[in-house]
N, C-alpha and C positions, 0 to 999 in steps of 0.2 A: 622711455626707450631711450639707450646709452647706443651712439654710432661707431663705429673703429674701424680705420679702413689699415688695410698694410699694407703695402706695395714695395714689395721686389723690383728696386729697379734695371731696368734689359733682363730681368730675368728669363722671360722669351726669346727662343733660340728655335736654329734648324734640328732636323734630324744628323744623325751623329755617327757612322759605318760603327766605328771604334765602341760605342754604345744601340750596337745591334741596332741602328737603324733608328733608333732613337734620340728624343729629344732630352738636353739634362733635367728639363721637368719632368720631364715619364722618366727618367732614370734617376731618379732618385726618389729614396724612400719618406715618404710625405705622407704620414698614415693619418695626422689629423685631418688635415688642404683635404683628403680625399674619403674623411669624414663627414664631412664635411660640405662633399663636393653629391655624397650622395643625400643629403638632408635640404640639401640648399639648390639654390641657379646658377648655370653655370651660359658664358653663352661669350661669345665676341663683339671689340668693344675699337673704335678707328680712335686714336689718341692724338693720331698727328697727322692733317689735315694737309694734302699731296698737294698742295706748292706752297708747303713750310719744311725748315730743317728738319729730320726729327732727334730733337735736343729730349731731350730732359727741362726745358724751362716749357719750350710749348706743351706739352704731355702734360706736364707736372699739372700744368693752367688748366689742360682741358679732363685730368681727373677728377681738381677741384670746384669743376662748376664752370668753370669760365672757359668762353669762346674764343681762342687760339686770334682768331682773325680781327674782333673787338679790343683785346685787352694785351695781344702780346705788342709791344715795347722792344725787347733786346734783351738779353739772356744775361747780363755786367749787371745793371739797376736795381734789378731785385739781388743780388748777391751786393749789392752794395747800400741796401736795405738792411740785412738780416747784418754786414758789419757796421753798422750803426753812424755810417759816412754821409752825411745834411748834400743830398743834391741839391744845386737849383736847376730852374725850369732851362738855365740855358745849357747846362754841363754834357755831354755824353759821355761815357763811361764804356770799359771795354774791360772784360776777362785776361789777366794777364798769367801768364802758366809761369813755372819756373821747367825751363827742361831739360832734358839731352837731346845737346843734336854731336856729330860728330865730330873730329878733330882737325883733323888736318887742311881738308880744304880753303877756299875762298870761302866768307860765310852763304853767300846764295846759291853754292856749292850744294851744301853739308846734309845728313839726312839726317831728318828725325829718329832717333833711336829710343825717346822716351817724353811718353809725354808729360809725367811727372816724378823724373826724377828719381826715382823707382822709389817713388812715396817718399818725400823727405816729410821731414819732422817739420813739426811748424816751430821746434824753435829753434834750427836750423835755416830755418826759410825766413822765419823774423828777421835777422840778423842779414841772406842775404839784400833784402828787399831794404830794409834800413840805408842797406848800402847805394840800395838803387837808386831810392831817392835819393839820396844827397849827389851821386851823379849825376843823374837822368833831370831832376825836378827843373820847372823853368815856372815862370809868373805863370802858367795856364795848368801845365799837364804838373801831377802829382799822383804819387806812386802811396797803396795800403797794406799795410798785411792782411791773409784771411791764416787758413787754416790748409798742411802740408804744401802745396803744390799752387791753391787754389786762390790771385790774389787783383789784386783792381788796380786799376790809372782809371786818371780823370780828365778831361778836358775840359776846360771850360769853351764856351764857344765855338767848341770843335766839331771838324765837316762829320755828317752821318750818313756815309751814300761812297762805301768801303767795300770792298769783298776779301771779307777776312776769314782763313778758314780754319778750322778749327783744329789742335794740334792729335787730338786723337783719327781722326783722319786720314792720318799721314804718318802712321809707324812704318818703319822700315822705306820713306819712299824720302828723295831726291825732294828737297824745296823748293827748287828752282820756280818749276810753276806752282807754289801754292804760297809766292811773299806775298803783301798786301800790294793793292790795287786800289781805286779812285785816288778825289781829288785829293794831294796833302797826305799820300800813304807813304811818299821818301820819308817822310816823319817818322810815320813808324818803323820804318825798315832799320832808316839809322839810331833810334833806341833803341830796337832789339841787338844791331851788328854791335852798338857800343855798348850794351850789357854786356855785350861774349866777352869783349879787349877784356872788361876787370872781373869776369864774377870767371873767368876758365881759372884765374890763377889766385883766385880767393881761398885765405888760409882753409875756411870752411868746406873748398871742393876739396882740397891738396886732402885734405886731412877723411874727409870719405871713399876718395881715392884711395889708399892706403888703408881704410878699411871693409877695399872690397864692394862700392856703395856708388849707381853713378853719381856723377857730377851733375849741378844742376848750372849746367854752363851757358847759360841767354834766359832771356823771359820771351815768348810767347804772344803777343798779341791779338784775341777777337774776341765776338761777341758786344758787340757795341750794343749800343743802348742808348733811351735817353726815360728822364726819368715816370713810374707806369702810378697809374690810378684806377687799382680797381673795387669795382662795388663791395659792402661790408657782407662776406659768409654769416652772421647775425641776420643781414636785411633781408639777405638772400630766401632764407632757411633758417634765423624763430634757432637756429640754435649757437651756443655759447661754446666754443672748438680751440684744443690745441694739439700745434705742431712739433714730433718730435723726428728730429736727425739732426746728422750731423754734418750736413752741406749748406751750406751757404745761401745756397740756390733756393734750397725747398724753403732753410726760415723766410730766407726775404718774398716769395709765396706768400706765405703760411700769416709770416705779420699784415704784408701789403694788404691781407685780407681780413687783417684783423684779429684772425688765431697770436692764442699766446704760444712763441715758444720755450720749447723748453730743453734744456742743458744739460744729456747723460753723461760721467761722468763715464771715459774708455769707450767715449764712440766715436770711431778716428775716421766711417766712410769706407772703410777695406773690410776685408772679412776678417781682421782682426778688433771689430768693433765692439763695441759689450751688447750682444743681444739681448738678454737677460736684463739686462739696466735699461733699455727701450720699452720693452714690454710690461717693465714694474711702474714704469715710469706712467707711461701710456692706463695703466688701472689706477695708480694714485693718483691721476687728473679725472677723470670719470667718477671714484670715489669724493673726487672735492669738489665738486660741483659742476665739472665742463659737460655735455652730451653729445658730445664727438673726438675721437683724435686721430689725426693723421699720422703712422708710423713708415716714415720711410727707410731703407736700405738699402745705403750704395751696393752693397759688398758684392750680387753678382752682377752689377756693369763690371763695375773694377778687372771683375775676374776672367767678365766677355773683351772687354780691351787690351788685356793682355796672354790674352788666346791660352789661358789656365781651365784647362777643364773638370780636371779633381776638384780644382778648390770650388770652380762652382757651382759642380754638383751637390762638393759641402754645401755651400750659405745657403741654397735652397735647402736642403734636410735640416741645417742652421734653422734659418726663421722659420721651420716647419714646428720644431722642437720647442727652444727658447724664445719664438714671440708670439706665435697661430696660439700652440699648444697653451702654452702662461698664459694671455689675455682671457682664449675661450676656459678657461677652466671660474677665472680669477671673478670672470663675467657669470659665471654660470653661479658661485658662491654669494654674488649680490643680489640673486633672486628678482631680479629686474629685467623686465626683456628686452632684447639688444638686437639689431641687425650688425654683421661683419662681413668684409666685403677686403676679396684680396684678388690682386693682378699686377702685371707691369705696366710700367709706366710705355716702354715700346720693350721690341728688340736687340739683344747686343750680341748679335752673331758669333756662335767663336772666332768662326773663317773669315768671317768677316772685319769685324775688331771694333766694330766704330756699329751705331745704332742703324735701323733701320724704320723704316714705314707703313709696316704687317701693319693688320688687326692681333691685339694681343686674346689672351682667353682672359678672363674674368668671373667670379664666385663670391656670391650671394647665398649669406649662408641666415636666417632671420631665430630668431628660438622661440615666436611665439610660430613658426609657420612651418614648421620642420612639412618638410619631405620625402614622400620614399623611392628614386631613380632607378633607375635600371645603369646607368653608367656608375664609371666606381672608381673616378680615378680625377683628379686637375688638369688636365694641362692643354694647349694647343690644337689638337689634336679633338679631342675629345670634347671641349667647351665650343668646335667649330661645328660638330658634329650633329649639338643640341640644334641651330636652326636659329638661335636666338643673336637678334647682333644689335649694334649705333655704330652705323655708321659717323653720326657726329656724337665725337669723345665726349660733349662737356655736357651729355643729356643723359650719362649714366648718372652722372650725381643724382639728378631728380629724381629718376629713377628709386634709387640708391632710396632715400632721403624718403623720395613720397608713398610709393610702390609699399603698403602696409596691409 
């Protein structure tokens, strides 16, 4: 038996008036997922416990079968693992976004224009982060470049009781009420303010402005955590597996679980990602001896944050045709029993532009156990109507792997 999970990050949404009160998932043309729904199982799963923030870190841990209450130690240390940054037990890590803040006001009264600096290229970001490290590094604090706008700060023997806000939660809001709070939070605020002083006139940013792009004129520090320790996926399920993602967070969860991380050329973490390349990489892993693949696609989430309705619909259709269909067709050709699970990690509603904690729809299709269902589509409403519910998200993986 081969297993494939295809996760459309932030794919779930609310009904939208412009779409005849349908969600993007209902509105999108998804013939492959709808076909699998007719022959598989639909239900809803609560991936984010009520007492935890609805981040992709918590939600993907749960989808991978790990109880967030037991295993979650913060977002940034998972990203550090993916980036190959060696952490000691005394290190505290932080996500360090390159963001666009408004220009004229004193720092404390600026507005969060863009959490991703127009999805800045990795090449430009590395130049900026090298200068951030040169200007702001201390004997205890260091900065490490990642992908696009997503980077890392490590504070040896740093405090771990901050109140820090994800920048994608405060788009178009004044940052005054969302500045760092907690012990030594003044140090983090000072780093952010000093970054703005030299980034706003950095040659990379002046060139971006000249080309009509938003400048990465500040760092934004959030998502603190400590070195994680996950039990091995193979030890839990007896399956050798791989994770395929453009996002360091997801790669880090996979690596901590003992999965192999596969890099795909052209995988960007947005709607311009190499959808087919991810599908082909998944099949290559399964043909090469792996039992399990976890294919993570960030595009719907990014579109939700950016309030890009048409692109969110388009990204869902790309997932259906260029990922789900490709993987299913290839698995059919392998002449071996297989199971596919499709789901979001959390909703990212377009009207809110941030994550929420509501349950999400899942679809499980087993090639050796096909059903003949009365429902004909995979979407939030249909999944809710089936009555199959997992209120503890981490238990869904047990069901997916074990219920044969």
